[in-house]
Structure formats: C-alpha cells, structure tokens
C-alpha positions in Angstrom: -89.7 161.2 27.2 -88.9 160.8 23.3 -86.8 157.8 22.4 -83.6 158.3 20.7 -82.2 156.5 17.6 -79.5 154.8 19.7 -82.0 153.6 22.2 -84.4 152.3 19.6 -81.7 150.5 17.9 -80.2 148.9 21.0 -83.7 147.8 21.9 -84.3 146.1 18.5 -80.9 144.7 18.5 -81.4 143.2 22.1 -84.8 141.8 20.8 -83.3 140.2 17.7 -80.7 138.7 20.1 -83.8 137.0 22.1 -84.9 139.5 24.6 -88.7 139.7 24.4 -88.9 142.6 27.1 -86.7 144.8 24.8 -89.2 144.3 22.0 -92.1 145.3 24.0 -90.3 148.4 25.0 -89.2 149.0 21.4 -92.7 148.8 20.1 -94.0 151.3 22.8 -91.1 153.8 22.1 -91.6 153.5 18.3 -95.3 153.8 18.3 -95.1 157.5 20.0 -92.7 158.4 17.3 -94.9 156.9 14.5 -98.0 158.8 15.7 -96.3 162.0 15.5 -94.9 161.2 12.0 -98.4 160.0 10.8 -100.4 162.7 12.4 -98.1 165.5 11.0 -98.7 164.1 7.4 -102.5 164.0 8.0 -103.2 167.3 9.8 -104.2 169.1 6.7 -106.5 166.4 5.4 -108.5 166.7 8.7 -108.3 163.1 9.5 -109.3 161.8 12.7 -107.1 160.2 15.5 -108.7 157.0 14.6 -107.3 157.3 11.1 -103.8 158.0 12.4 -104.0 155.1 14.9 -105.0 152.7 11.9 -101.9 153.6 10.1 -99.7 153.3 13.2 -101.1 149.8 13.7 -100.6 148.8 10.2 -97.1 150.1 10.3 -96.3 148.4 13.6 -97.8 145.1 12.2 -95.6 145.5 9.0 -92.5 146.2 11.2 -93.2 143.1 13.3 -93.5 141.0 10.2 -90.3 142.4 8.7 -88.1 142.8 11.8 -85.9 140.0 10.6 -84.8 141.9 7.7 -83.4 144.8 9.7 -79.6 144.9 8.9 -78.2 146.6 12.1 -76.7 149.5 9.9 -79.7 151.5 9.0 -81.2 154.1 11.3 -84.1 152.5 12.9 -86.3 155.6 12.5 -85.5 155.8 8.8 -86.4 152.0 8.4 -89.7 152.5 10.4 -90.6 155.8 8.7 -90.2 154.4 5.3 -92.6 151.7 6.2 -94.9 154.1 7.8 -94.8 156.2 4.5 -96.0 153.4 2.4 -98.6 152.5 4.7 -99.7 156.2 4.8 -100.0 156.2 1.0 -101.8 152.8 0.9 -104.4 154.5 3.2 -104.7 157.7 1.3 -105.1 155.7 -2.0 -107.6 153.3 -0.4 -109.8 156.3 0.8 -109.8 157.8 -2.7 -107.1 160.5 -2.1 -105.0 160.7 -5.1 -102.0 162.6 -6.0 -98.6 163.3 -4.8 -98.1 162.6 -1.0 -96.2 165.9 -0.7 -99.6 167.7 -1.4 -100.8 166.3 1.9 -97.7 166.8 3.8 -97.4 170.1 6.0 -93.6 169.5 6.3 -93.1 169.4 2.4 -91.2 172.6 2.5 -89.0 171.2 5.3 -85.9 169.1 4.7 -86.9 165.6 4.4 -84.0 163.2 4.0 -86.4 160.0 4.0 -86.1 159.6 0.2 -82.3 160.0 0.4 -82.0 157.7 3.1 -84.2 155.0 1.2 -82.0 155.5 -1.7 -78.9 154.9 0.3 -80.3 151.9 1.7 -81.2 150.4 -1.7 -77.7 151.4 -3.1 -75.9 149.8 -0.1 -78.0 146.5 -0.5 -77.4 146.3 -4.1 -73.7 147.0 -3.7 -73.4 144.2 -1.0 -74.0 141.8 -3.8 -70.7 142.5 -5.4 -67.4 141.1 -4.4 -65.2 143.4 -2.3 -62.9 143.9 -5.3 -65.6 145.4 -7.3 -67.5 147.0 -4.5 -64.9 149.1 -3.0 -63.7 151.0 -6.0 -67.4 152.1 -6.7 -68.0 153.0 -3.2 -64.8 155.0 -3.3 -65.1 156.8 -6.5 -68.7 156.8 -7.3 -70.2 157.3 -3.7 -67.5 159.2 -1.8 -66.1 161.2 -4.9 -62.3 160.1 -4.7 -60.3 160.0 -7.7 -58.8 156.8 -9.3 -55.4 157.6 -7.8 -56.9 158.2 -4.4 -59.0 155.1 -4.7 -55.9 153.0 -6.0 -53.9 154.3 -2.7 -56.8 153.1 -0.4 -57.4 149.9 -2.0 -53.7 149.0 -2.8 -54.0 148.6 -6.5 -53.2 150.4 -9.5 -55.4 153.3 -11.1 -56.0 151.2 -14.1 -57.3 148.2 -11.8 -59.7 150.6 -9.9 -61.1 152.0 -13.2 -61.5 148.5 -14.6 -63.1 147.4 -11.5 -65.6 150.2 -11.5 -66.5 149.6 -15.0 -66.9 145.8 -14.3 -68.9 146.5 -11.1 -71.2 148.8 -12.6 -71.9 146.5 -15.5 -72.6 143.6 -12.9 -74.9 146.2 -11.0 -76.7 146.9 -14.2 -77.2 143.0 -14.7 -78.5 142.6 -11.0 -81.0 145.7 -11.7 -82.2 144.4 -14.9 -80.5 146.9 -17.2 -79.6 145.7 -20.5 -76.1 146.8 -21.7 -76.3 147.7 -25.4 -73.3 148.7 -27.5 -73.2 152.0 -29.4 -73.8 150.1 -32.6 -77.2 148.9 -31.4 -78.3 152.6 -30.7 -77.9 153.7 -34.3 
C-alpha cells in the first residue's frame, strides 16, 4: 500500500520527537516512493534497476543526514523528491550524461510542481529571516496579491506603513541574498 503525505509526515515528526520505530517505517514507505520517482526518470535512459537502487540509497542517506533540517511545514514528499532530483542529476553527470534533466524525463510534459515547491520553500525560508512587521506585508502583497489597503486592514496599519514596510523588507531581502542596491544615478 502506497504511503500518503500525511502518514509520511507523521512518521517523520514522530521520529524527530524520538520514536526510532517510526523512522524505520518512514524509510520503508519513503523508499518505495523514491524508487518509483527515480525509475520513471531513468526509464528512457535504459538504466538498470541497480542504477535506480544506487540513486535511491544515496537519496536515503542524504535524507538521513539532513533529517534534522526538516521544518514540519514542507510536504515531506516535495522535500524528499528535491533531494532525489539532485542525487539523480549528480549520478547522470558522473556517468557522462550531459544536458537538461528534462531531456531524460518521460514525465517532462506532465505537470511537475517540484520546481515551484522548491522555490516556495526557499522564499519561505528567506522571508522567515525578516521581522514580522516587514514579512507580513510582503507575504500579503507580493505573494498573496492583496492590495495595500487590504494588507493594511489585515495588519492593522496604514497603507503608507504597509508600502514602506514592503519596500524596507524587499531591501533587506536583497541584502540577505547578496543583491546590491544601486541608485538610478549609478546606472547612468
């Protein structure tokens, strides 16, 4: 029986709370999903089951080493598939397969939200570095698409304050990400 997202998350959270049996069951259920994920992507390359198993084991080892970084909010499968994708790319490069991974992906035409999920995770992590007064207006206006007046109502501040905090927050995010803010005069 295929594990659900909720089951995997609960098992991982139980393990992180100290339950070793939950971790064993988590790895068992996750390894089946990872085998399907990797074998689908290697099908057209005519790779062997041995290649699939190597990548799955590398992924499970990476998950084991990084399990303490799981935040509890991210879907477990998205987190695990992101790690598997990197291990798959590493394996393909090591074996001399160059080019875009989508070239080798039989699911390339299908909807694949893994990149979007990874991007959301990165944005969420970076935004968490900001204080709430700067983070909330950015989330409301830039991520949820609310107007300044709607964001002001939700935050209990004025529209001007919301706009100023969005500007300040984006400027802080630029610093965190290593983007240098240049004035318009410097561009001339």
